[in-house]
PDB file of N, CA, C and O in Angstrom:
ATOM      1  N   UNK A   1     158.482 109.639  65.414  1.00  0.00           N
ATOM      2  CA  UNK A   1     158.019 109.018  66.655  1.00  0.00           C
ATOM      3  C   UNK A   1     158.193 109.973  67.824  1.00  0.00           C
ATOM      4  O   UNK A   1     159.281 110.512  68.025  1.00  0.00           O
ATOM      5  N   UNK A   2     157.122 110.194  68.607  1.00  0.00           N
ATOM      6  CA  UNK A   2     157.237 111.096  69.735  1.00  0.00           C
ATOM      7  C   UNK A   2     157.974 110.417  70.891  1.00  0.00           C
ATOM      8  O   UNK A   2     157.967 109.191  71.007  1.00  0.00           O
ATOM      9  N   UNK A   3     158.589 111.201  71.720  1.00  0.00           N
ATOM     10  CA  UNK A   3     159.325 110.673  72.842  1.00  0.00           C
ATOM     11  C   UNK A   3     158.488 110.761  74.090  1.00  0.00           C
ATOM     12  O   UNK A   3     157.959 111.827  74.402  1.00  0.00           O
ATOM     13  N   UNK A   4     158.353 109.668  74.813  1.00  0.00           N
ATOM     14  CA  UNK A   4     157.579 109.634  76.043  1.00  0.00           C
ATOM     15  C   UNK A   4     158.541 109.857  77.204  1.00  0.00           C
ATOM     16  O   UNK A   4     159.683 109.397  77.190  1.00  0.00           O
ATOM     17  N   UNK A   5     158.053 110.569  78.195  1.00  0.00           N
ATOM     18  CA  UNK A   5     158.827 110.868  79.425  1.00  0.00           C
ATOM     19  C   UNK A   5     158.094 110.284  80.616  1.00  0.00           C
ATOM     20  O   UNK A   5     156.866 110.324  80.684  1.00  0.00           O
ATOM     21  N   UNK A   6     158.845 109.749  81.540  1.00  0.00           N
ATOM     22  CA  UNK A   6     158.319 109.206  82.781  1.00  0.00           C
ATOM     23  C   UNK A   6     157.667 110.357  83.561  1.00  0.00           C
ATOM     24  O   UNK A   6     158.288 111.405  83.735  1.00  0.00           O
ATOM     25  N   UNK A   7     156.438 110.179  84.028  1.00  0.00           N
ATOM     26  CA  UNK A   7     155.770 111.278  84.775  1.00  0.00           C
ATOM     27  C   UNK A   7     156.397 111.528  86.129  1.00  0.00           C
ATOM     28  O   UNK A   7     156.122 112.564  86.734  1.00  0.00           O
ATOM     29  N   UNK A   8     157.218 110.641  86.627  1.00  0.00           N
ATOM     30  CA  UNK A   8     157.863 110.816  87.927  1.00  0.00           C
ATOM     31  C   UNK A   8     159.212 111.502  87.819  1.00  0.00           C
ATOM     32  O   UNK A   8     159.441 112.527  88.461  1.00  0.00           O
ATOM     33  N   UNK A   9     160.113 110.941  87.007  1.00  0.00           N
ATOM     34  CA  UNK A   9     161.496 111.459  86.974  1.00  0.00           C
ATOM     35  C   UNK A   9     161.850 112.157  85.659  1.00  0.00           C
ATOM     36  O   UNK A   9     162.916 112.763  85.550  1.00  0.00           O
ATOM     37  N   UNK A  10     160.978 112.079  84.672  1.00  0.00           N
ATOM     38  CA  UNK A  10     161.132 112.732  83.367  1.00  0.00           C
ATOM     39  C   UNK A  10     162.183 112.054  82.475  1.00  0.00           C
ATOM     40  O   UNK A  10     162.524 112.600  81.426  1.00  0.00           O
ATOM     41  N   UNK A  11     162.694 110.907  82.853  1.00  0.00           N
ATOM     42  CA  UNK A  11     163.596 110.152  81.946  1.00  0.00           C
ATOM     43  C   UNK A  11     162.788 109.569  80.818  1.00  0.00           C
ATOM     44  O   UNK A  11     161.568 109.454  80.936  1.00  0.00           O
ATOM     45  N   UNK A  12     163.432 109.194  79.717  1.00  0.00           N
ATOM     46  CA  UNK A  12     162.697 108.576  78.605  1.00  0.00           C
ATOM     47  C   UNK A  12     162.020 107.273  79.037  1.00  0.00           C
ATOM     48  O   UNK A  12     162.600 106.480  79.779  1.00  0.00           O
ATOM     49  N   UNK A  13     160.821 107.066  78.578  1.00  0.00           N
ATOM     50  CA  UNK A  13     160.056 105.822  78.853  1.00  0.00           C
ATOM     51  C   UNK A  13     159.682 105.221  77.498  1.00  0.00           C
ATOM     52  O   UNK A  13     159.233 105.934  76.601  1.00  0.00           O
ATOM     53  N   UNK A  14     159.868 103.924  77.355  1.00  0.00           N
ATOM     54  CA  UNK A  14     159.636 103.266  76.073  1.00  0.00           C
ATOM     55  C   UNK A  14     158.355 102.481  76.056  1.00  0.00           C
ATOM     56  O   UNK A  14     158.157 101.620  76.913  1.00  0.00           O
ATOM     57  N   UNK A  15     157.458 102.749  75.095  1.00  0.00           N
ATOM     58  CA  UNK A  15     156.259 101.917  74.948  1.00  0.00           C
ATOM     59  C   UNK A  15     156.647 100.460  74.770  1.00  0.00           C
ATOM     60  O   UNK A  15     157.636 100.154  74.103  1.00  0.00           O
ATOM     61  N   UNK A  16     155.883  99.573  75.356  1.00  0.00           N
ATOM     62  CA  UNK A  16     156.190  98.170  75.229  1.00  0.00           C
ATOM     63  C   UNK A  16     157.006  97.622  76.415  1.00  0.00           C
ATOM     64  O   UNK A  16     157.046  96.412  76.635  1.00  0.00           O
ATOM     65  N   UNK A  17     157.644  98.506  77.164  1.00  0.00           N
ATOM     66  CA  UNK A  17     158.405  98.067  78.330  1.00  0.00           C
ATOM     67  C   UNK A  17     157.416  97.744  79.452  1.00  0.00           C
ATOM     68  O   UNK A  17     156.311  98.286  79.479  1.00  0.00           O
ATOM     69  N   UNK A  18     157.801  96.875  80.366  1.00  0.00           N
ATOM     70  CA  UNK A  18     156.928  96.415  81.438  1.00  0.00           C
ATOM     71  C   UNK A  18     156.398  97.543  82.328  1.00  0.00           C
ATOM     72  O   UNK A  18     155.252  97.479  82.773  1.00  0.00           O
ATOM     73  N   UNK A  19     157.207  98.576  82.598  1.00  0.00           N
ATOM     74  CA  UNK A  19     156.809  99.628  83.508  1.00  0.00           C
ATOM     75  C   UNK A  19     156.121 100.827  82.822  1.00  0.00           C
ATOM     76  O   UNK A  19     155.677 101.759  83.492  1.00  0.00           O
ATOM     77  N   UNK A  20     156.038 100.790  81.479  1.00  0.00           N
ATOM     78  CA  UNK A  20     155.451 101.921  80.760  1.00  0.00           C
ATOM     79  C   UNK A  20     154.065 102.262  81.308  1.00  0.00           C
ATOM     80  O   UNK A  20     153.265 101.358  81.548  1.00  0.00           O
ATOM     81  N   UNK A  21     153.769 103.520  81.506  1.00  0.00           N
ATOM     82  CA  UNK A  21     154.385 104.753  81.000  1.00  0.00           C
ATOM     83  C   UNK A  21     155.515 105.278  81.867  1.00  0.00           C
ATOM     84  O   UNK A  21     155.992 106.392  81.652  1.00  0.00           O
ATOM     85  N   UNK A  22     155.949 104.494  82.842  1.00  0.00           N
ATOM     86  CA  UNK A  22     157.071 104.899  83.680  1.00  0.00           C
ATOM     87  C   UNK A  22     158.378 104.325  83.092  1.00  0.00           C
ATOM     88  O   UNK A  22     158.352 103.404  82.276  1.00  0.00           O
ATOM     89  N   UNK A  23     159.503 104.884  83.521  1.00  0.00           N
ATOM     90  CA  UNK A  23     160.768 104.395  83.001  1.00  0.00           C
ATOM     91  C   UNK A  23     161.261 103.159  83.727  1.00  0.00           C
ATOM     92  O   UNK A  23     162.074 102.408  83.190  1.00  0.00           O
ATOM     93  N   UNK A  24     160.774 102.936  84.955  1.00  0.00           N
ATOM     94  CA  UNK A  24     161.262 101.796  85.745  1.00  0.00           C
ATOM     95  C   UNK A  24     160.196 101.365  86.755  1.00  0.00           C
ATOM     96  O   UNK A  24     159.213 102.064  87.001  1.00  0.00           O
ATOM     97  N   UNK A  25     160.436 100.192  87.322  1.00  0.00           N
ATOM     98  CA  UNK A  25     159.527  99.709  88.379  1.00  0.00           C
ATOM     99  C   UNK A  25     159.560 100.640  89.593  1.00  0.00           C
ATOM    100  O   UNK A  25     158.549 100.804  90.277  1.00  0.00           O
ATOM    101  N   UNK A  26     160.686 101.232  89.853  1.00  0.00           N
ATOM    102  CA  UNK A  26     160.818 102.165  90.973  1.00  0.00           C
ATOM    103  C   UNK A  26     159.862 103.335  90.815  1.00  0.00           C
ATOM    104  O   UNK A  26     159.139 103.673  91.752  1.00  0.00           O
ATOM    105  N   UNK A  27     159.848 103.956  89.643  1.00  0.00           N
ATOM    106  CA  UNK A  27     158.967 105.080  89.408  1.00  0.00           C
ATOM    107  C   UNK A  27     157.505 104.664  89.450  1.00  0.00           C
ATOM    108  O   UNK A  27     156.647 105.427  89.894  1.00  0.00           O
ATOM    109  N   UNK A  28     157.229 103.462  88.989  1.00  0.00           N
ATOM    110  CA  UNK A  28     155.875 102.911  89.001  1.00  0.00           C
ATOM    111  C   UNK A  28     155.393 102.791  90.450  1.00  0.00           C
ATOM    112  O   UNK A  28     154.252 103.140  90.754  1.00  0.00           O
ATOM    113  N   UNK A  29     156.253 102.303  91.338  1.00  0.00           N
ATOM    114  CA  UNK A  29     155.911 102.140  92.746  1.00  0.00           C
ATOM    115  C   UNK A  29     155.794 103.502  93.444  1.00  0.00           C
ATOM    116  O   UNK A  29     154.956 103.662  94.331  1.00  0.00           O
ATOM    117  N   UNK A  30     156.595 104.457  93.070  1.00  0.00           N
ATOM    118  CA  UNK A  30     156.461 105.818  93.646  1.00  0.00           C
ATOM    119  C   UNK A  30     155.078 106.366  93.315  1.00  0.00           C
ATOM    120  O   UNK A  30     154.419 106.950  94.175  1.00  0.00           O
ATOM    121  N   UNK A  31     154.640 106.183  92.085  1.00  0.00           N
ATOM    122  CA  UNK A  31     153.333 106.664  91.657  1.00  0.00           C
ATOM    123  C   UNK A  31     152.226 105.956  92.438  1.00  0.00           C
ATOM    124  O   UNK A  31     151.304 106.602  92.937  1.00  0.00           O
ATOM    125  N   UNK A  32     152.317 104.642  92.544  1.00  0.00           N
ATOM    126  CA  UNK A  32     151.324 103.864  93.292  1.00  0.00           C
ATOM    127  C   UNK A  32     151.259 104.354  94.737  1.00  0.00           C
ATOM    128  O   UNK A  32     150.174 104.502  95.299  1.00  0.00           O
ATOM    129  N   UNK A  33     152.421 104.603  95.333  1.00  0.00           N
ATOM    130  CA  UNK A  33     152.460 105.095  96.715  1.00  0.00           C
ATOM    131  C   UNK A  33     151.774 106.465  96.848  1.00  0.00           C
ATOM    132  O   UNK A  33     151.113 106.731  97.852  1.00  0.00           O
ATOM    133  N   UNK A  34     151.929 107.313  95.857  1.00  0.00           N
ATOM    134  CA  UNK A  34     151.264 108.620  95.887  1.00  0.00           C
ATOM    135  C   UNK A  34     149.741 108.466  95.874  1.00  0.00           C
ATOM    136  O   UNK A  34     149.036 109.199  96.568  1.00  0.00           O
ATOM    137  N   UNK A  35     149.239 107.520  95.088  1.00  0.00           N
ATOM    138  CA  UNK A  35     147.786 107.257  95.086  1.00  0.00           C
ATOM    139  C   UNK A  35     147.379 106.739  96.459  1.00  0.00           C
ATOM    140  O   UNK A  35     146.378 107.187  97.018  1.00  0.00           O
ATOM    141  N   UNK A  36     148.153 105.789  97.012  1.00  0.00           N
ATOM    142  CA  UNK A  36     147.803 105.182  98.311  1.00  0.00           C
ATOM    143  C   UNK A  36     147.842 106.194  99.428  1.00  0.00           C
ATOM    144  O   UNK A  36     147.056 106.085 100.369  1.00  0.00           O
ATOM    145  N   UNK A  37     148.724 107.176  99.366  1.00  0.00           N
ATOM    146  CA  UNK A  37     148.865 108.200 100.392  1.00  0.00           C
ATOM    147  C   UNK A  37     147.805 109.288 100.274  1.00  0.00           C
ATOM    148  O   UNK A  37     147.667 110.129 101.162  1.00  0.00           O
ATOM    149  N   UNK A  38     147.054 109.267  99.166  1.00  0.00           N
ATOM    150  CA  UNK A  38     146.054 110.298  98.947  1.00  0.00           C
ATOM    151  C   UNK A  38     146.596 111.581  98.357  1.00  0.00           C
ATOM    152  O   UNK A  38     145.909 112.602  98.388  1.00  0.00           O
ATOM    153  N   UNK A  39     147.817 111.563  97.815  1.00  0.00           N
ATOM    154  CA  UNK A  39     148.380 112.761  97.207  1.00  0.00           C
ATOM    155  C   UNK A  39     147.754 113.077  95.850  1.00  0.00           C
ATOM    156  O   UNK A  39     147.796 114.223  95.402  1.00  0.00           O
ATOM    157  N   UNK A  40     147.172 112.066  95.187  1.00  0.00           N
ATOM    158  CA  UNK A  40     146.444 112.278  93.959  1.00  0.00           C
ATOM    159  C   UNK A  40     144.980 112.167  94.298  1.00  0.00           C
ATOM    160  O   UNK A  40     144.575 111.326  95.102  1.00  0.00           O
ATOM    161  N   UNK A  41     144.195 113.012  93.687  1.00  0.00           N
ATOM    162  CA  UNK A  41     142.748 112.987  93.915  1.00  0.00           C
ATOM    163  C   UNK A  41     142.012 113.185  92.629  1.00  0.00           C
ATOM    164  O   UNK A  41     142.522 113.825  91.709  1.00  0.00           O
ATOM    165  N   UNK A  42     140.827 112.651  92.545  1.00  0.00           N
ATOM    166  CA  UNK A  42     139.946 112.898  91.406  1.00  0.00           C
ATOM    167  C   UNK A  42     139.349 114.271  91.604  1.00  0.00           C
ATOM    168  O   UNK A  42     138.831 114.567  92.681  1.00  0.00           O
ATOM    169  N   UNK A  43     139.407 115.117  90.591  1.00  0.00           N
ATOM    170  CA  UNK A  43     139.078 116.528  90.732  1.00  0.00           C
ATOM    171  C   UNK A  43     137.596 116.825  90.898  1.00  0.00           C
ATOM    172  O   UNK A  43     137.242 117.911  91.358  1.00  0.00           O
ATOM    173  N   UNK A  44     136.728 115.903  90.541  1.00  0.00           N
ATOM    174  CA  UNK A  44     135.290 116.149  90.659  1.00  0.00           C
ATOM    175  C   UNK A  44     134.608 114.862  91.083  1.00  0.00           C
ATOM    176  O   UNK A  44     135.154 113.774  90.904  1.00  0.00           O
ATOM    177  N   UNK A  45     133.419 114.985  91.643  1.00  0.00           N
ATOM    178  CA  UNK A  45     132.674 113.764  91.998  1.00  0.00           C
ATOM    179  C   UNK A  45     132.356 112.954  90.733  1.00  0.00           C
ATOM    180  O   UNK A  45     132.089 113.520  89.673  1.00  0.00           O
ATOM    181  N   UNK A  46     132.388 111.638  90.860  1.00  0.00           N
ATOM    182  CA  UNK A  46     132.046 110.775  89.738  1.00  0.00           C
ATOM    183  C   UNK A  46     130.550 110.759  89.516  1.00  0.00           C
ATOM    184  O   UNK A  46     129.773 110.801  90.470  1.00  0.00           O
ATOM    185  N   UNK A  47     130.147 110.697  88.264  1.00  0.00           N
ATOM    186  CA  UNK A  47     128.758 110.518  87.896  1.00  0.00           C
ATOM    187  C   UNK A  47     128.418 109.024  88.038  1.00  0.00           C
ATOM    188  O   UNK A  47     129.310 108.180  87.949  1.00  0.00           O
ATOM    189  N   UNK A  48     127.152 108.699  88.254  1.00  0.00           N
ATOM    190  CA  UNK A  48     126.775 107.285  88.403  1.00  0.00           C
ATOM    191  C   UNK A  48     127.218 106.396  87.238  1.00  0.00           C
ATOM    192  O   UNK A  48     127.554 105.230  87.445  1.00  0.00           O
ATOM    193  N   UNK A  49     127.222 106.940  86.009  1.00  0.00           N
ATOM    194  CA  UNK A  49     127.625 106.121  84.864  1.00  0.00           C
ATOM    195  C   UNK A  49     129.146 105.910  84.787  1.00  0.00           C
ATOM    196  O   UNK A  49     129.619 105.141  83.950  1.00  0.00           O
ATOM    197  N   UNK A  50     129.913 106.588  85.656  1.00  0.00           N
ATOM    198  CA  UNK A  50     131.346 106.421  85.677  1.00  0.00           C
ATOM    199  C   UNK A  50     131.811 105.445  86.762  1.00  0.00           C
ATOM    200  O   UNK A  50     133.004 105.156  86.851  1.00  0.00           O
ATOM    201  N   UNK A  51     130.909 104.943  87.573  1.00  0.00           N
ATOM    202  CA  UNK A  51     131.232 104.070  88.668  1.00  0.00           C
ATOM    203  C   UNK A  51     131.048 102.636  88.238  1.00  0.00           C
ATOM    204  O   UNK A  51     130.020 102.288  87.657  1.00  0.00           O
ATOM    205  N   UNK A  52     132.029 101.799  88.517  1.00  0.00           N
ATOM    206  CA  UNK A  52     131.970 100.365  88.197  1.00  0.00           C
ATOM    207  C   UNK A  52     131.352  99.655  89.393  1.00  0.00           C
ATOM    208  O   UNK A  52     131.996  99.584  90.440  1.00  0.00           O
ATOM    209  N   UNK A  53     130.126  99.123  89.292  1.00  0.00           N
ATOM    210  CA  UNK A  53     129.474  98.511  90.437  1.00  0.00           C
ATOM    211  C   UNK A  53     130.250  97.331  91.036  1.00  0.00           C
ATOM    212  O   UNK A  53     130.175  97.091  92.241  1.00  0.00           O
ATOM    213  N   UNK A  54     130.993  96.594  90.203  1.00  0.00           N
ATOM    214  CA  UNK A  54     131.750  95.465  90.731  1.00  0.00           C
ATOM    215  C   UNK A  54     132.865  95.938  91.657  1.00  0.00           C
ATOM    216  O   UNK A  54     133.186  95.258  92.631  1.00  0.00           O
ATOM    217  N   UNK A  55     133.449  97.078  91.370  1.00  0.00           N
ATOM    218  CA  UNK A  55     134.530  97.628  92.209  1.00  0.00           C
ATOM    219  C   UNK A  55     133.936  98.176  93.502  1.00  0.00           C
ATOM    220  O   UNK A  55     134.580  98.122  94.550  1.00  0.00           O
ATOM    221  N   UNK A  56     132.705  98.706  93.438  1.00  0.00           N
ATOM    222  CA  UNK A  56     132.075  99.301  94.615  1.00  0.00           C
ATOM    223  C   UNK A  56     131.387  98.259  95.487  1.00  0.00           C
ATOM    224  O   UNK A  56     130.729  98.627  96.460  1.00  0.00           O
ATOM    225  N   UNK A  57     131.515  96.976  95.173  1.00  0.00           N
ATOM    226  CA  UNK A  57     130.953  95.950  96.019  1.00  0.00           C
ATOM    227  C   UNK A  57     129.528  95.533  95.695  1.00  0.00           C
ATOM    228  O   UNK A  57     128.958  94.688  96.386  1.00  0.00           O
ATOM    229  N   UNK A  58     128.958  96.100  94.676  1.00  0.00           N
ATOM    230  CA  UNK A  58     127.596  95.746  94.292  1.00  0.00           C
ATOM    231  C   UNK A  58     127.657  94.790  93.097  1.00  0.00           C
ATOM    232  O   UNK A  58     128.478  94.982  92.200  1.00  0.00           O
ATOM    233  N   UNK A  59     126.818  93.785  93.073  1.00  0.00           N
ATOM    234  CA  UNK A  59     126.831  92.893  91.907  1.00  0.00           C
ATOM    235  C   UNK A  59     126.322  93.620  90.685  1.00  0.00           C
ATOM    236  O   UNK A  59     125.481  94.509  90.813  1.00  0.00           O
ATOM    237  N   UNK A  60     126.804  93.272  89.502  1.00  0.00           N
ATOM    238  CA  UNK A  60     126.294  93.905  88.300  1.00  0.00           C
ATOM    239  C   UNK A  60     124.842  93.522  88.058  1.00  0.00           C
ATOM    240  O   UNK A  60     124.415  92.455  88.500  1.00  0.00           O
ATOM    241  N   UNK A  61     124.077  94.346  87.380  1.00  0.00           N
ATOM    242  CA  UNK A  61     122.674  94.003  87.099  1.00  0.00           C
ATOM    243  C   UNK A  61     122.596  92.761  86.232  1.00  0.00           C
ATOM    244  O   UNK A  61     123.469  92.508  85.401  1.00  0.00           O
ATOM    245  N   UNK A  62     121.531  91.988  86.440  1.00  0.00           N
ATOM    246  CA  UNK A  62     121.322  90.769  85.649  1.00  0.00           C
ATOM    247  C   UNK A  62     120.988  91.155  84.209  1.00  0.00           C
ATOM    248  O   UNK A  62     120.308  92.156  83.983  1.00  0.00           O
ATOM    249  N   UNK A  63     121.454  90.378  83.238  1.00  0.00           N
ATOM    250  CA  UNK A  63     121.080  90.658  81.857  1.00  0.00           C
ATOM    251  C   UNK A  63     119.576  90.575  81.660  1.00  0.00           C
ATOM    252  O   UNK A  63     118.919  89.779  82.332  1.00  0.00           O
ATOM    253  N   UNK A  64     119.022  91.353  80.780  1.00  0.00           N
ATOM    254  CA  UNK A  64     117.584  91.381  80.530  1.00  0.00           C
ATOM    255  C   UNK A  64     117.055  90.000  80.199  1.00  0.00           C
ATOM    256  O   UNK A  64     117.662  89.272  79.414  1.00  0.00           O
ATOM    257  N   UNK A  65     115.926  89.634  80.793  1.00  0.00           N
ATOM    258  CA  UNK A  65     115.292  88.369  80.490  1.00  0.00           C
ATOM    259  C   UNK A  65     115.786  87.218  81.330  1.00  0.00           C
ATOM    260  O   UNK A  65     115.361  86.084  81.108  1.00  0.00           O
ATOM    261  N   UNK A  66     116.687  87.461  82.307  1.00  0.00           N
ATOM    262  CA  UNK A  66     117.207  86.379  83.141  1.00  0.00           C
ATOM    263  C   UNK A  66     116.780  86.499  84.603  1.00  0.00           C
ATOM    264  O   UNK A  66     117.283  85.760  85.450  1.00  0.00           O
ATOM    265  N   UNK A  67     115.861  87.417  84.914  1.00  0.00           N
ATOM    266  CA  UNK A  67     115.431  87.598  86.281  1.00  0.00           C
ATOM    267  C   UNK A  67     114.736  86.314  86.785  1.00  0.00           C
ATOM    268  O   UNK A  67     113.846  85.783  86.121  1.00  0.00           O
ATOM    269  N   UNK A  68     115.143  85.841  87.932  1.00  0.00           N
ATOM    270  CA  UNK A  68     114.526  84.674  88.542  1.00  0.00           C
ATOM    271  C   UNK A  68     114.957  83.343  87.930  1.00  0.00           C
ATOM    272  O   UNK A  68     114.496  82.306  88.406  1.00  0.00           O
ATOM    273  N   UNK A  69     115.787  83.307  86.934  1.00  0.00           N
ATOM    274  CA  UNK A  69     116.236  82.065  86.314  1.00  0.00           C
ATOM    275  C   UNK A  69     117.483  81.554  87.034  1.00  0.00           C
ATOM    276  O   UNK A  69     118.523  82.212  87.032  1.00  0.00           O
ATOM    277  N   UNK A  70     117.371  80.396  87.638  1.00  0.00           N
ATOM    278  CA  UNK A  70     118.549  79.826  88.311  1.00  0.00           C
ATOM    279  C   UNK A  70     118.595  78.331  88.142  1.00  0.00           C
ATOM    280  O   UNK A  70     119.514  77.681  88.640  1.00  0.00           O
TER     281      UNK A  70
END
C-alpha cells in the first residue's frame, strides 16, 4: 500500500478520512484559502469542452427532440 502525504504539511493522509487528500480540516482550509486568494492558477486557458455551462451561469442545452415542449 502506498503512503499518501498531505499536499500542505506533508504529514501522512489516510484515504477514507473526511479531509482526504489532506491530513486535517486545517490543511484543507489552507488549500481552499490559497485558491480563494488566487495563489493557485490554471496553467492554460480552458477549451470549450472543458467548461461546465451550469457553473458558468448558462443553462445546459435541451436534450435532442425536446425543443419547444413544455
